[in-house]
C-alpha positions as CSV (number, residue, x, y, z in Angstrom):
1,M,107.5,181.1,-145.2
2,L,105.5,177.9,-143.9
3,N,102.8,176.8,-145.4
4,I,99.3,175.9,-143.4
5,S,99.9,171.9,-143.4
6,E,103.7,172.4,-142.1
7,F,102.6,174.8,-139.5
8,N,99.8,172.4,-138.3
9,D,102.5,169.6,-138.2
10,V,105.2,171.9,-136.3
11,L,102.1,172.7,-133.7
12,S,101.6,169.0,-133.4
13,S,104.5,168.0,-132.9
14,D,105.0,170.5,-130.1
15,S,102.0,169.4,-128.2
16,I,103.3,165.8,-128.2
17,I,106.8,167.0,-126.7
18,T,104.9,169.0,-124.0
19,T,102.8,166.3,-122.9
20,A,105.5,163.9,-122.5
21,V,107.3,166.2,-120.3
22,D,104.3,166.7,-118.3
23,L,104.0,162.9,-117.9
24,V,107.3,162.4,-116.9
25,N,107.1,165.5,-114.3
26,N,104.0,163.8,-113.1
27,N,105.7,160.4,-112.5
28,I,108.5,162.0,-110.7
29,N,106.4,163.8,-108.6
30,I,104.2,160.7,-107.7
31,K,107.2,158.9,-106.6
32,S,108.6,161.6,-104.3
33,A,105.5,161.7,-102.7
34,A,105.2,158.0,-102.3
35,N,108.8,158.1,-101.0
36,N,108.0,160.5,-98.4
37,W,104.8,158.8,-97.0
38,G,106.7,155.7,-97.3
39,F,109.4,157.3,-94.8
40,I,106.9,158.4,-92.3
41,L,105.1,155.0,-92.4
42,F,108.7,153.0,-91.8
43,F,109.5,155.6,-89.2
44,I,106.3,155.2,-87.3
45,C,107.4,151.4,-87.5
46,F,110.7,151.7,-86.4
47,F,109.3,154.0,-83.4
48,I,107.4,151.6,-82.4
49,I,109.9,148.8,-82.6
50,V,112.5,150.5,-80.7
51,G,110.0,151.8,-77.8
52,I,109.0,147.7,-77.4
53,L,112.3,146.7,-77.5
54,S,114.1,149.1,-75.3
55,N,111.6,149.3,-72.9
56,R,111.3,145.5,-72.3
57,N,114.8,144.0,-73.1
58,K,113.6,140.4,-72.4
59,F,110.4,141.1,-75.2
60,L,111.9,139.2,-78.0
61,L,113.4,136.2,-75.9
62,H,110.2,135.9,-74.6
63,L,108.3,135.4,-78.0
64,F,110.7,132.9,-78.8
65,N,110.5,131.0,-75.5
66,R,106.7,130.6,-76.0
67,L,106.8,129.3,-79.4
68,Y,109.3,126.9,-79.0
69,R,107.6,125.3,-75.9
70,N,105.5,122.3,-76.2
71,K,104.1,122.4,-72.8
72,E,100.2,122.5,-72.5
73,R,101.2,124.5,-69.2
74,N,103.2,126.7,-68.7
75,S,105.4,126.7,-65.4
76,M,104.5,128.3,-62.3
77,F,108.0,130.1,-62.7
78,Y,107.0,130.9,-66.4
79,E,108.0,134.7,-66.3
80,T,105.1,137.5,-67.9
81,L,105.9,141.0,-69.1
82,T,104.1,144.0,-68.2
83,N,101.7,145.1,-71.3
84,E,103.0,141.7,-73.1
85,S,99.2,141.6,-74.7
86,F,99.4,145.4,-75.9
87,S,103.1,145.0,-77.5
88,K,102.1,141.8,-79.0
89,A,98.6,144.0,-80.5
90,L,100.8,146.9,-81.9
91,L,103.7,144.0,-83.5
92,C,100.6,142.7,-85.2
93,I,99.4,145.8,-86.9
94,L,103.0,146.3,-87.8
95,T,102.9,142.8,-89.4
96,I,99.8,143.9,-91.3
97,L,101.6,147.2,-92.4
98,L,104.5,145.7,-93.6
99,L,102.9,142.8,-95.8
100,S,100.7,145.5,-97.0
101,I,103.9,147.3,-98.2
102,I,105.6,144.3,-99.5
103,F,102.6,143.6,-101.8
104,Y,102.5,147.1,-103.0
105,C,105.9,146.8,-104.0
106,Y,105.1,144.0,-105.8
107,A,102.6,145.0,-107.6
108,I,104.3,148.1,-108.5
109,H,107.2,146.3,-110.0
110,E,105.7,143.7,-111.8
111,H,103.4,146.6,-113.2
112,F,100.3,144.9,-112.1
113,I,98.9,148.1,-110.9
114,T,99.8,152.0,-111.8
115,I,99.6,154.8,-109.8
116,T,98.7,158.5,-111.1
117,K,97.9,160.0,-107.6
118,L,99.1,159.6,-104.1
119,T,95.5,158.5,-102.7
120,D,96.0,155.8,-105.4
121,M,99.1,154.2,-103.4
122,L,97.2,155.0,-99.9
123,L,93.9,153.1,-101.1
124,F,95.8,150.2,-101.9
125,L,97.5,150.1,-98.9
126,G,94.6,150.2,-96.9
127,K,92.7,147.7,-98.9
128,I,95.6,145.1,-98.6
129,S,95.4,145.5,-95.1
130,L,92.1,145.2,-94.7
131,V,92.0,142.0,-96.1
132,L,95.0,141.0,-94.0
133,L,93.3,141.9,-91.0
134,I,90.4,140.1,-91.7
135,F,92.0,136.9,-92.6
136,F,94.1,137.3,-89.0
137,L,91.1,138.1,-87.2
138,Y,89.2,134.8,-89.0
139,K,92.1,132.8,-88.2
140,L,91.9,133.8,-84.5
141,F,88.4,133.2,-84.4
142,T,88.3,129.8,-85.9
143,Y,91.0,129.0,-83.8
144,S,89.5,129.5,-80.7
145,A,85.7,128.1,-81.7
146,I,87.7,124.8,-83.0
147,G,90.0,124.3,-80.1
148,A,86.6,124.9,-77.9
149,I,84.8,122.5,-79.5
150,F,87.6,119.5,-80.2
151,F,90.7,120.1,-78.0
152,N,90.8,121.2,-74.3
153,K,91.2,124.7,-72.9
154,E,95.3,124.3,-72.3
155,M,95.9,123.3,-75.7
156,K,93.7,125.8,-77.3
157,T,95.1,128.6,-75.2
158,Q,98.6,127.5,-76.0
159,W,98.0,127.7,-79.6
160,N,96.5,131.2,-79.8
161,D,99.2,132.7,-77.8
162,D,101.8,130.7,-80.6
163,F,100.1,132.3,-83.3
164,F,100.1,135.5,-81.6
165,S,103.5,135.5,-80.8
166,L,104.3,134.5,-84.3
167,I,102.7,137.2,-85.9
168,S,104.2,139.7,-83.6
169,I,107.8,138.3,-84.2
170,N,107.0,139.1,-87.9
171,G,106.7,142.8,-87.4
172,I,110.2,142.9,-86.0
173,F,111.6,140.8,-88.6
174,L,109.6,142.3,-92.0
175,F,110.6,145.6,-91.1
176,L,114.2,145.9,-92.8
177,P,113.3,143.7,-95.8
178,A,110.1,145.8,-96.3
179,L,112.3,148.9,-96.3
180,I,114.8,147.7,-98.7
181,V,112.2,146.5,-101.1
182,F,110.5,150.2,-100.6
183,Y,113.5,152.1,-101.0
184,V,116.5,149.9,-102.9
185,E,115.1,148.5,-106.7
186,T,118.6,146.9,-106.9
187,L,117.9,144.6,-104.4
188,Y,114.4,144.2,-104.9
189,A,114.9,140.2,-106.6
190,F,117.1,139.1,-103.5
191,C,114.7,140.4,-101.3
192,L,111.6,138.9,-103.0
193,Y,113.2,135.3,-102.6
194,F,114.1,136.1,-99.4
195,L,110.6,137.3,-97.8
196,V,109.1,134.2,-100.2
197,F,111.3,131.5,-98.3
198,Y,110.8,133.3,-95.0
199,L,106.8,133.4,-95.3
200,I,106.9,129.5,-96.4
201,L,109.0,129.0,-93.3
202,N,106.5,130.9,-91.3
203,L,103.7,128.6,-92.9
204,F,105.7,125.2,-92.4
205,F,106.4,126.4,-88.8
206,I,102.7,126.9,-88.2
207,F,101.9,122.9,-89.5
208,Y,104.8,122.0,-87.4
209,K,103.4,123.3,-84.1
210,I,99.6,122.5,-85.0
211,F,100.7,118.8,-85.3
212,S,102.8,119.0,-82.1
213,I,100.2,120.5,-80.0
214,F,97.2,118.7,-81.5
215,F,97.9,115.8,-83.2
216,Y,101.0,114.5,-81.7
217,K,100.9,110.9,-80.4
218,K,97.5,110.1,-81.9
219,Q,96.2,108.0,-84.9
220,H,94.6,111.0,-86.8
221,L,96.9,111.9,-89.5
222,L,93.7,112.2,-91.7
223,Y,92.4,114.6,-89.4
224,F,95.6,116.6,-89.4
225,I,95.6,116.8,-93.3
226,L,91.7,117.5,-93.3
227,Y,92.4,120.5,-90.8
228,L,95.2,122.0,-92.7
229,C,93.3,122.2,-95.9
230,A,90.1,123.6,-94.3
231,Q,92.0,125.8,-91.5
232,E,95.7,126.7,-93.6
233,I,95.2,126.2,-97.3
234,I,91.9,127.6,-98.2
235,P,92.2,130.8,-96.5
236,L,95.6,131.6,-97.8
237,Y,93.9,130.8,-101.3
238,L,91.2,133.2,-100.3
239,V,93.7,135.8,-99.4
240,Y,95.4,135.2,-102.9
241,R,92.3,135.7,-104.9
242,G,91.4,138.8,-102.8
243,F,94.9,140.1,-104.0
244,V,94.3,139.2,-107.4
245,Y,91.0,140.7,-107.2
246,L,92.4,144.6,-105.8
247,I,94.7,143.8,-108.5
248,E,92.6,143.1,-111.8
249,Q,89.7,145.3,-109.9
250,K,87.5,142.5,-111.8
251,E,83.6,142.1,-110.9
252,T,84.1,138.9,-109.2
253,I,87.6,137.2,-107.8
254,W,86.9,134.1,-109.2
255,M,86.8,135.2,-112.8
C-alpha cells in the first residue's frame, strides 16, 4: 500500500511527464504548420519568377545590361520590354518577402525569438516586411529628391532605374538560398555566410554605381563620403536597430 506522500509524488511525476509530452507535440505541430506555410510562400515566389522569366526570355539579361551600363542616356536602339515596371515591382516584393524569411530563420536558429503559434511567425514576417518596405520606399524617395536638387535629370533617372533593377535581380537570386535556409538545417551556416557575402557585394556595387554616376571625374571625394554616410550607412543602421527591436521587443530601439 502507498501512503499519502508517496501517492502525491506519483501524481506529481505523472503530471510533469504529461506536460513535457504536450510541449513536444506542440513544437512539432508548430514546426509542421510553419513548413506548410513556408511551402505556400515559396511556391508563390517560384510561380512568379517562372512566370516572369518564361514570358520574357531576355528579361534577366535586360536587367544586367541596365546595371552595367554607365551612360547617362540610353541609346536610341536600346530595347525596352513590355510590362517591365510591373515585373520589376513584383520582383521587388519578392525580395522583401525573401529577406524577411531569411531574417526569420536567423532569429529562430539563433534562439532570439520563440514561436509558440503560427500567428507569431506570420506576424514577425509581416513586421520585418514592413520595415524593409519602408526602407526601400525611403531610399527611392530620397534618391529622387537628392537627384532633383543636386544632379541632372539623366543622372537621377539612371540611378533610380539601376537601384530598381538591382532590387529586382535580388528577388530572383535570393530564392534558392532562402529556400535552403528555411528547410535544410544542415546547410544553414553555409547559406548564412553566402548570404552575408552576397549582400555585402550588393552594398559595394551600390557604392560603385553611385560613384560612377554622380562623382566620377569630380573632385568631391569628401562629398561622396558624406553622401554614403547619410544616404546608405545610417539608413542601414536604422534597419538593423529595427530588426533588433522586433527581436527584443523593448520599449525603444535605442536601448
